[in-house]
C-alpha positions as CSV (number, residue, x, y, z in Angstrom):
1,M,9.0,-10.4,-1.5
2,I,7.3,-7.0,-2.0
3,R,8.7,-4.4,0.4
4,L,6.7,-1.3,1.6
5,K,8.8,1.2,3.4
6,R,6.7,3.9,5.1
7,F,8.6,7.2,5.3
8,A,6.0,9.8,6.4
9,Y,3.5,9.3,9.2
10,H,1.2,12.4,9.3
11,P,-2.1,12.9,11.1
12,A,-3.8,13.1,7.7
13,G,-2.2,9.9,6.3
14,T,0.8,7.7,5.8
15,L,3.1,7.7,2.7
16,G,5.5,4.9,1.6
17,I,7.4,3.4,-1.2
18,M,6.7,-0.1,-2.5
19,H,9.7,-2.0,-4.1
20,M,8.8,-4.9,-6.3
21,P,10.9,-8.2,-5.9
22,G,13.8,-8.6,-8.3
23,D,13.3,-5.2,-9.9
24,D,14.7,-2.4,-7.7
25,A,13.9,0.0,-10.5
26,Q,10.1,-0.6,-10.3
27,I,8.6,1.3,-7.4
28,F,5.2,2.5,-6.4
29,Y,4.2,5.2,-3.9
30,T,1.7,4.2,-1.3
31,I,-1.1,6.0,0.6
32,E,-2.7,4.8,3.8
33,R,-4.6,6.1,6.7
34,P,-2.6,7.4,9.7
35,W,-1.3,5.1,12.4
36,L,-4.1,4.9,15.0
37,N,-3.1,1.8,16.9
38,N,-4.5,-0.6,14.3
39,K,-8.1,0.7,14.8
40,P,-10.3,-1.0,12.1
41,F,-11.4,1.3,9.3
42,E,-9.3,4.2,10.6
43,S,-5.7,3.1,10.9
44,C,-3.0,1.7,8.6
45,I,-2.0,-1.8,9.5
46,P,1.0,-2.6,11.7
47,V,4.5,-3.2,10.3
48,G,5.3,-6.8,9.7
49,E,5.2,-9.6,7.1
50,Y,1.9,-10.6,5.4
51,S,0.7,-12.9,2.7
52,L,-1.2,-11.4,-0.2
53,S,-3.9,-13.4,-1.9
54,W,-5.8,-12.6,-5.2
55,K,-9.4,-11.9,-4.4
56,E,-12.5,-10.4,-6.0
57,S,-13.9,-7.3,-4.3
58,P,-17.4,-6.2,-5.1
59,K,-16.2,-2.6,-5.2
60,F,-12.7,-2.9,-6.7
61,G,-12.8,-6.1,-8.8
62,M,-9.8,-8.4,-8.7
63,C,-7.2,-7.2,-6.2
64,Y,-4.9,-8.3,-3.5
65,E,-6.0,-8.9,0.1
66,V,-3.5,-8.5,2.9
67,E,-4.0,-11.6,5.1
68,S,-3.6,-12.4,8.8
69,V,-3.6,-8.8,10.0
70,E,-4.4,-9.1,13.7
71,G,-7.9,-7.7,14.5
72,R,-8.5,-6.7,10.9
73,T,-10.2,-8.1,7.8
74,H,-10.7,-7.1,4.2
75,I,-7.4,-5.1,3.9
76,L,-7.0,-4.6,0.2
77,I,-4.4,-3.0,-2.2
78,H,-6.6,-0.9,-4.6
79,V,-6.9,2.3,-6.5
80,A,-6.7,5.3,-4.2
81,N,-5.1,8.7,-4.3
82,F,-5.9,10.2,-0.9
83,P,-6.1,8.7,2.6
84,T,-9.8,9.3,2.6
85,D,-10.1,6.8,-0.3
86,V,-9.0,3.9,1.9
87,V,-10.5,2.5,5.1
88,G,-7.4,0.7,6.4
89,C,-6.3,-0.5,2.9
90,I,-3.3,0.4,0.8
91,G,-3.5,2.6,-2.3
92,L,-0.8,2.7,-5.0
93,G,0.4,5.6,-7.1
94,T,3.2,6.4,-9.6
95,G,4.3,9.6,-7.7
96,L,3.5,12.0,-4.9
97,M,1.1,14.9,-5.3
98,G,3.4,17.9,-4.4
99,D,2.8,19.2,-0.9
100,R,-0.3,16.9,-0.3
101,I,-0.5,13.6,1.6
102,A,-1.5,11.9,-1.6
103,V,-0.3,9.8,-4.5
104,S,-0.8,10.4,-8.3
105,S,-1.9,8.2,-11.2
106,S,-3.3,5.4,-9.0
107,R,-5.1,3.6,-11.9
108,D,-1.9,3.4,-13.9
109,A,0.0,2.2,-10.8
110,M,-2.5,-0.6,-10.1
111,S,-2.5,-1.7,-13.8
112,K,1.3,-2.0,-13.7
113,F,1.2,-3.7,-10.2
114,H,-1.3,-6.3,-11.5
115,E,0.9,-6.9,-14.6
116,L,4.0,-7.5,-12.5
117,T,2.3,-9.7,-9.9
118,A,0.0,-11.6,-12.4
119,G,-2.5,-12.6,-9.6
120,K,0.0,-14.9,-7.9
121,T,0.2,-15.2,-4.2
122,Q,2.8,-12.7,-2.9
123,L,4.6,-11.8,0.4
124,L,4.5,-8.3,1.6
125,E,6.9,-6.8,4.2
126,I,5.9,-3.5,5.7
127,Q,8.6,-1.5,7.6
128,S,9.2,2.0,8.8
129,A,12.1,4.0,7.2
130,T,13.3,7.6,7.0
131,Y,12.9,9.3,3.6
132,A,16.7,9.9,3.5
133,A,17.3,6.1,3.8
134,L,15.1,5.2,0.8
135,K,16.5,4.2,-2.5
136,I,14.5,6.2,-5.0
């Protein structure tokens, strides 16, 4: 199971760390919209467990869609560096951008993520965590 641990909820956006299954050394940083009560196109999605399915997006090409998010559709994991690059989706990066609510090297992160997941159906668990409790 892929685990996304959100550690920073800010009015500008939400930051997290994604741990890949079976490989604690492989992590990605995540960028999402702020939590706004699951409001479509404006909020990150609720914590919980979700299935990821490999889909084709007209804008992003082949990517994962987060399925069965109550009241939401078309939640994708795609290239994004800033919260303004997503509309409820999840962006991946290889690091954080200094003092900004942003992730770096998103294209590199997505390439590695696709290499590791190989387009197979995945499970995603999203949880809240404190930065101090994270294994980085």
